[in-house]
C-alpha positions as CSV (number, residue, x, y, z in Angstrom):
1,M,23.3,-10.7,18.0
2,T,19.5,-10.9,18.4
3,P,17.2,-11.6,15.4
4,L,16.0,-8.0,15.4
5,Q,19.6,-6.6,15.5
6,A,20.5,-8.9,12.6
7,L,17.5,-7.7,10.6
8,T,18.4,-4.1,11.3
9,A,22.0,-4.6,10.1
10,T,20.8,-6.5,7.0
11,V,18.1,-3.9,6.0
12,V,20.3,-0.9,6.6
13,G,23.2,-2.5,4.8
14,L,21.2,-3.6,1.8
15,F,19.6,-0.2,1.3
16,L,22.8,1.7,1.8
17,L,24.2,-0.4,-1.0
18,A,21.1,0.3,-3.1
19,A,21.5,4.0,-2.5
20,C,25.1,3.9,-3.6
21,A,24.0,2.0,-6.7
22,A,21.2,4.4,-7.5
23,A,23.4,6.5,-9.7
24,Q,23.9,3.4,-12.0
25,G,20.3,3.4,-12.9
26,T,18.7,5.4,-15.7
27,S,15.4,7.1,-15.8
28,S,13.4,9.5,-17.9
29,E,10.7,12.0,-17.0
30,T,7.1,10.8,-17.2
31,P,5.3,12.8,-20.0
32,P,3.0,15.5,-18.6
33,A,-0.5,14.2,-17.9
34,T,-3.8,16.1,-18.0
35,P,-4.7,17.1,-14.5
36,A,-7.9,15.7,-13.0
37,P,-9.7,18.2,-10.8
38,G,-10.8,17.5,-7.3
39,T,-8.3,14.9,-6.3
40,A,-7.1,16.3,-3.0
41,V,-8.8,17.9,0.0
42,A,-7.1,20.8,1.6
43,V,-7.5,21.1,5.4
44,A,-6.2,23.6,8.0
45,T,-2.5,24.3,7.9
46,P,-1.1,24.7,11.4
47,T,2.4,26.3,11.6
48,R,4.9,26.3,14.4
49,E,8.6,26.8,14.8
50,A,10.8,23.8,15.4
51,L,14.1,22.3,14.3
52,P,13.6,20.2,11.1
53,P,15.0,16.6,11.0
54,S,18.8,16.4,11.1
55,G,20.4,16.9,7.7
56,A,17.0,17.6,6.0
57,E,17.8,21.3,5.2
58,A,20.9,20.2,3.3
59,E,19.0,17.8,1.2
60,F,15.7,19.5,0.6
61,S,14.3,23.0,-0.3
62,T,11.2,22.2,1.8
63,D,9.6,25.0,3.8
64,F,10.2,23.3,7.2
65,S,8.6,26.2,9.1
66,R,5.2,24.8,8.0
67,H,4.4,21.4,9.6
68,T,1.7,19.5,11.4
69,V,3.9,16.9,13.3
70,D,6.5,17.0,15.9
71,Y,9.9,16.7,14.1
72,A,11.2,14.6,17.0
73,E,8.9,11.8,15.7
74,I,10.8,11.6,12.4
75,L,13.8,9.2,12.2
76,S,16.3,8.4,9.5
77,G,15.6,5.1,7.8
78,G,19.3,4.8,6.7
79,P,19.3,5.7,3.0
80,P,19.3,9.4,2.0
81,K,16.8,11.3,-0.2
82,D,16.0,9.1,-3.2
83,G,18.4,6.4,-1.9
84,I,15.5,4.1,-2.4
85,P,14.7,5.2,-5.9
86,S,11.1,5.6,-7.1
87,V,10.0,4.2,-10.5
88,D,9.3,7.3,-12.5
89,D,9.1,5.8,-16.0
90,P,7.3,2.5,-15.4
91,H,7.3,-0.1,-18.2
92,F,4.5,-2.6,-18.4
93,I,4.4,-6.1,-20.0
94,S,1.6,-8.5,-20.8
95,V,0.3,-11.1,-18.4
96,E,1.7,-13.8,-20.6
97,E,5.2,-12.4,-20.5
98,A,5.1,-11.8,-16.7
99,G,4.0,-15.4,-16.2
100,G,7.5,-16.4,-17.1
101,W,9.0,-15.0,-13.9
102,L,6.1,-14.6,-11.4
103,E,4.9,-17.5,-9.3
104,A,1.2,-18.2,-8.8
105,Q,1.2,-17.3,-5.1
106,E,3.4,-14.2,-5.4
107,P,1.9,-11.0,-4.0
108,V,1.1,-8.1,-6.3
109,I,-0.7,-4.8,-5.8
110,F,-3.9,-4.8,-7.8
111,L,-5.2,-1.5,-9.1
112,R,-8.0,-1.0,-11.7
113,L,-9.4,2.3,-13.0
114,G,-12.0,1.9,-15.7
115,D,-11.0,-1.0,-17.8
116,D,-7.3,-0.5,-17.1
117,A,-6.2,-3.2,-14.7
118,R,-2.6,-3.3,-13.5
119,A,-0.5,-5.5,-11.2
120,Y,2.6,-4.1,-9.4
121,P,4.6,-7.1,-8.1
122,L,5.8,-6.6,-4.5
123,Q,9.2,-8.1,-5.6
124,I,9.7,-4.8,-7.3
125,L,8.0,-2.5,-4.9
126,V,9.9,-3.8,-1.9
127,W,13.0,-2.2,-3.5
128,H,11.4,1.0,-4.8
129,E,8.4,1.7,-2.6
130,I,7.0,4.3,-5.0
131,V,5.7,4.1,-8.6
132,N,4.6,7.3,-10.4
133,D,2.2,6.1,-13.0
134,V,-0.8,7.0,-15.2
135,V,-3.7,4.6,-15.2
136,D,-6.7,5.1,-17.4
137,G,-5.5,8.6,-18.1
138,R,-5.2,9.5,-14.4
139,P,-1.9,10.3,-12.7
140,V,-1.6,7.9,-9.8
141,L,0.9,7.0,-7.1
142,V,1.3,3.4,-6.1
143,T,3.2,2.9,-2.9
144,F,4.4,0.1,-0.5
145,C,6.0,0.5,2.9
146,P,7.6,-2.8,3.9
147,L,8.0,-1.8,7.5
148,C,4.2,-1.4,7.9
149,N,3.1,-3.8,5.1
150,T,1.0,-0.9,3.6
151,A,0.2,-1.0,-0.1
152,I,-1.6,2.2,-0.9
153,A,-2.6,4.0,-4.1
154,F,-3.4,7.7,-4.4
155,E,-4.3,10.3,-7.0
156,R,-1.3,12.5,-7.5
157,T,-3.1,15.5,-8.8
158,V,-3.4,18.3,-6.2
159,D,-5.2,21.5,-6.9
160,G,-5.0,20.8,-10.6
161,R,-1.2,20.1,-10.5
162,V,0.3,16.7,-11.2
163,L,3.0,15.9,-8.6
164,D,5.8,13.3,-8.8
165,F,6.9,11.6,-5.7
166,G,10.2,10.2,-4.3
167,T,11.4,8.9,-1.0
168,T,12.8,11.1,1.8
169,G,14.8,8.4,3.5
170,R,12.9,9.2,6.7
171,L,10.2,7.4,8.7
172,R,7.5,8.4,11.2
173,Y,6.1,5.6,13.3
174,S,8.1,3.3,11.1
175,N,6.1,4.5,8.1
176,L,7.4,5.8,4.8
177,I,7.6,9.6,4.4
178,M,7.5,10.6,0.7
179,Y,8.1,14.0,-0.9
180,D,6.9,15.6,-4.0
181,R,9.4,17.0,-6.5
182,Q,7.4,20.1,-7.4
183,T,7.3,21.7,-3.9
184,E,9.4,19.2,-1.9
185,T,6.5,18.9,0.6
186,W,6.8,15.8,2.8
187,W,3.9,13.4,2.8
188,Q,3.0,10.5,5.2
189,Q,2.2,7.4,3.3
190,A,-0.1,5.8,5.8
191,N,-2.7,8.6,5.6
192,G,-1.7,10.6,2.5
193,E,-1.2,13.8,4.5
194,A,1.3,16.5,3.8
195,I,3.1,16.9,7.1
196,A,5.8,19.5,6.2
197,G,6.3,22.1,3.5
198,A,4.2,24.3,1.3
199,L,1.3,21.9,1.0
200,T,1.1,21.1,4.7
201,G,-2.4,19.9,5.7
202,T,-3.4,18.7,2.2
203,R,-4.4,15.1,1.9
204,L,-4.0,12.9,-1.2
205,A,-7.1,11.1,-2.4
206,F,-7.0,7.3,-1.8
207,L,-7.7,4.8,-4.6
208,P,-8.9,1.2,-3.9
209,A,-5.9,-1.1,-4.2
210,A,-5.3,-4.6,-2.8
211,I,-2.6,-7.1,-2.2
212,V,-3.6,-10.3,-4.1
213,S,-1.8,-13.3,-5.6
214,W,-0.4,-13.2,-9.1
215,E,-2.7,-16.2,-9.9
216,N,-5.8,-14.1,-8.9
217,F,-4.8,-11.3,-11.1
218,Q,-3.8,-13.2,-14.2
219,T,-6.9,-15.4,-14.1
220,T,-9.3,-12.4,-13.7
221,Y,-7.4,-10.0,-16.0
222,P,-5.6,-12.0,-18.8
223,D,-5.4,-8.8,-20.8
224,G,-4.1,-6.7,-17.9
225,M,-0.7,-5.1,-17.6
226,V,2.2,-5.9,-15.2
227,L,4.9,-3.6,-14.0
228,S,8.2,-4.8,-15.6
229,T,11.5,-5.3,-13.8
230,D,12.9,-3.0,-16.5
231,T,13.1,-0.1,-14.0
232,G,16.4,1.4,-15.0
233,Y,17.9,0.0,-11.8
234,A,19.8,-3.1,-11.0
235,R,18.1,-4.7,-8.0
236,A,17.7,-8.2,-6.6
237,Y,14.1,-8.5,-7.7
238,G,12.5,-11.5,-6.1
239,Q,14.6,-11.4,-3.0
240,N,13.3,-10.1,0.3
241,P,15.7,-7.8,2.3
242,Y,13.4,-8.0,5.3
243,V,13.6,-11.8,6.0
244,G,11.4,-12.8,8.9
245,Y,10.3,-9.3,9.6
246,D,6.6,-10.1,9.7
247,D,6.8,-12.7,12.5
248,V,4.1,-11.8,14.9
249,S,6.5,-12.1,17.8
250,N,8.8,-9.4,16.3
251,T,9.1,-5.8,17.4
252,P,8.4,-3.1,14.7
253,F,11.6,-1.8,13.1
254,L,12.6,1.8,14.0
255,Y,9.3,2.5,15.7
256,R,9.1,5.4,18.0
257,G,5.5,6.4,18.6
258,P,2.4,5.9,20.7
259,E,2.2,2.7,22.8
260,T,0.4,0.1,20.8
261,P,-2.9,-1.0,22.4
262,G,-2.6,-4.5,23.6
263,Q,-5.8,-6.0,22.1
264,L,-3.6,-7.3,19.3
265,R,0.1,-7.9,19.0
266,P,1.9,-5.1,17.3
267,M,2.8,-7.1,14.2
268,T,-0.7,-8.6,13.7
269,R,-1.8,-8.3,10.1
270,V,-5.1,-6.4,9.7
271,L,-7.2,-5.0,6.9
272,A,-8.3,-1.5,7.9
273,I,-11.3,0.5,6.7
274,E,-12.3,4.1,7.5
275,R,-15.7,5.4,6.3
276,N,-17.4,8.5,7.5
277,G,-15.3,8.7,10.7
278,D,-15.9,5.0,11.6
279,V,-12.6,3.1,11.7
280,V,-12.4,-0.7,11.8
281,A,-9.6,-3.1,11.8
282,F,-10.2,-6.7,10.7
283,P,-7.5,-9.1,11.9
284,Y,-6.4,-11.5,9.2
285,S,-6.7,-14.4,11.7
286,T,-10.4,-13.6,12.1
287,L,-10.9,-13.3,8.4
288,E,-9.1,-16.6,7.7
289,E,-11.5,-18.3,10.2
290,L,-14.7,-16.7,8.8
291,R,-13.7,-16.2,5.1
292,V,-16.7,-13.7,4.7
293,V,-17.5,-10.8,7.0
294,H,-20.5,-8.5,6.7
295,E,-20.1,-5.2,8.6
296,S,-21.6,-1.7,8.7
297,V,-18.8,0.8,8.6
298,G,-19.7,4.5,8.8
299,G,-23.3,3.6,7.8
300,E,-22.2,1.7,4.7
301,E,-22.8,-2.0,4.3
302,V,-19.5,-3.7,3.5
303,V,-18.4,-7.2,2.8
304,V,-14.8,-8.3,3.5
305,L,-13.6,-11.4,1.7
306,W,-10.5,-13.5,2.5
307,E,-8.9,-16.2,0.4
308,A,-5.8,-18.4,0.9
309,G,-3.0,-18.5,-1.7
310,T,-1.0,-15.3,-1.3
311,S,2.6,-15.4,0.1
312,S,4.0,-12.9,2.5
313,A,6.6,-10.6,0.9
314,L,8.3,-10.2,4.3
315,D,8.9,-13.8,5.4
316,S,11.4,-15.9,3.5
317,S,14.4,-14.8,1.5
318,G,12.5,-15.5,-1.7
319,I,9.3,-13.5,-1.9
320,A,7.5,-16.2,-3.9
321,F,8.2,-18.7,-1.2
322,G,6.9,-16.8,1.8
323,R,4.3,-18.4,4.0
324,D,0.7,-18.2,2.9
325,V,-1.0,-15.3,4.6
326,G,-3.9,-15.1,2.2
327,S,-5.4,-11.9,0.8
328,A,-8.3,-9.8,1.9
329,N,-10.5,-7.3,0.0
330,A,-13.5,-5.1,0.8
331,F,-16.5,-4.1,-1.3
332,S,-19.9,-2.4,-1.0
333,R,-22.6,-5.1,-0.8
334,L,-24.9,-3.0,-3.0
335,V,-25.6,-4.2,-6.5
336,D,-28.5,-2.5,-8.3
337,D,-29.6,-1.1,-5.0
338,V,-29.9,-4.6,-3.5
339,S,-27.7,-5.5,-0.5
340,L,-26.2,-8.9,-1.3
341,T,-25.4,-11.5,1.4
342,F,-22.3,-13.6,0.7
343,A,-21.1,-17.0,1.9
344,F,-18.1,-19.2,1.2
345,D,-19.2,-22.7,-0.1
346,G,-15.8,-24.3,0.2
347,S,-14.4,-23.2,-3.2
348,D,-16.1,-19.9,-4.1
349,F,-17.8,-16.8,-2.7
350,V,-21.6,-17.1,-3.5
351,D,-24.3,-14.5,-3.0
352,E,-27.5,-15.9,-1.5
353,Q,-29.8,-13.7,-3.5
354,T,-28.8,-14.9,-7.0
355,G,-26.4,-17.8,-6.5
356,S,-23.8,-15.9,-8.5
357,R,-20.1,-16.8,-7.8
358,W,-17.6,-14.1,-7.1
359,T,-13.8,-13.8,-6.9
360,I,-11.6,-12.2,-4.3
361,L,-11.3,-9.3,-6.8
362,G,-15.0,-8.6,-6.7
363,E,-15.8,-10.0,-10.1
364,S,-18.8,-12.4,-10.7
365,S,-17.5,-15.3,-12.7
366,E,-20.7,-17.4,-12.9
367,G,-24.5,-17.0,-12.5
368,P,-27.1,-14.4,-13.2
369,L,-24.7,-11.6,-12.3
370,A,-21.7,-13.0,-14.3
371,G,-19.5,-10.2,-15.5
372,R,-20.7,-7.7,-12.9
373,R,-18.3,-6.1,-10.4
374,L,-18.7,-5.1,-6.8
375,D,-17.7,-1.6,-6.0
376,P,-14.4,-1.7,-4.2
377,I,-13.9,0.0,-0.8
378,V,-10.6,1.6,0.2
379,A,-9.2,-1.0,2.6
380,V,-5.5,-1.1,3.5
381,N,-3.3,-3.9,4.7
382,H,-1.4,-2.8,7.8
383,F,0.4,-4.2,10.8
384,W,-1.7,-3.4,13.9
385,F,1.0,-1.1,15.4
386,S,1.1,1.0,12.3
387,W,-2.6,1.4,11.7
388,V,-3.5,2.3,15.3
389,A,-0.6,4.8,15.6
390,F,-2.4,6.9,13.0
391,Q,-5.9,5.9,13.8
392,P,-6.1,5.6,17.7
393,D,-9.9,5.4,17.7
394,T,-10.0,2.2,15.8
395,R,-12.4,-0.5,16.8
396,I,-11.4,-4.1,16.2
397,F,-13.9,-6.3,14.4
398,L,-15.1,-9.1,16.7
399,P,-17.4,-11.9,15.3
């Protein structure tokens, strides 16, 4: 049996067991939240007749006559609808309490809206993939697709209506397909687009979110909140069901899509940014070498920062002990209408204009700008094959 075949058997087996165990979990509905207007953009809604994915009509009430993608591109990931259960009633604990079970280098998804800063450990998201949450009074959707290494947060209010999301058990280009429980429309996680159902053509609004280390989060936000393992489900939190998957020599799991351009190997880790139609991928290997990158993306001056100390969630059997892949984050360079220039001095990020020191989370920790925050840019971790499948016109950053 090849390593890829072994991984396939392991992943499918574990998640079929998880699907069977889903009924053992308990959950309660999230209280209705006040809708925030203007959180989705409706686009044209092409319609054509085609056979929906096998078995889908028995599981879903989706209007499959409306869709923007070829149904032949959609594959079963193994588990059925909601076989990988979303977290719909998330419980949060303090940084101090979470420090009892999270290791310093463990990866978490960082999301801050207003003064509400939250960490979503990947040791939980790798088993659930979706968290329906409310942050700073705004209904949000926090997602992670392990097969593409994509941690993405969205607004989940569409045309004034709050949607709740679950997993379809299907993939397109190896990427998670979600559905909303109000209309059973299917949504592509990679780009937030409704691809089948009543809301076809609508796009969810992205929110800036980043994969960073637990140490980064707890140091910067000691009063922040952390998603608890009290999810209502019994899962092997801390364990990685995708052992060795992110080896750069691997082949993407269950990928059937466009041929991946050969400038980078398919499993190369990139940070991807799209601004005003300009699409750029920053390879982690380049970021690790440079530490700081200044680039104009869609006419906006952006700085990308990279820092060591974050483990891969898709490497070793224990997520906390994965190899160090670092973390990357992107921000606008503008502070008070001044474009700052950054450098790495061996221990910190420093801006040349004021000498202030900055963290990977965009917070100034010392100097004239201490306490100030850089404006985050939506930038998403991807494997190269995944990003370029959805964004074929991507340019790769070259120093």
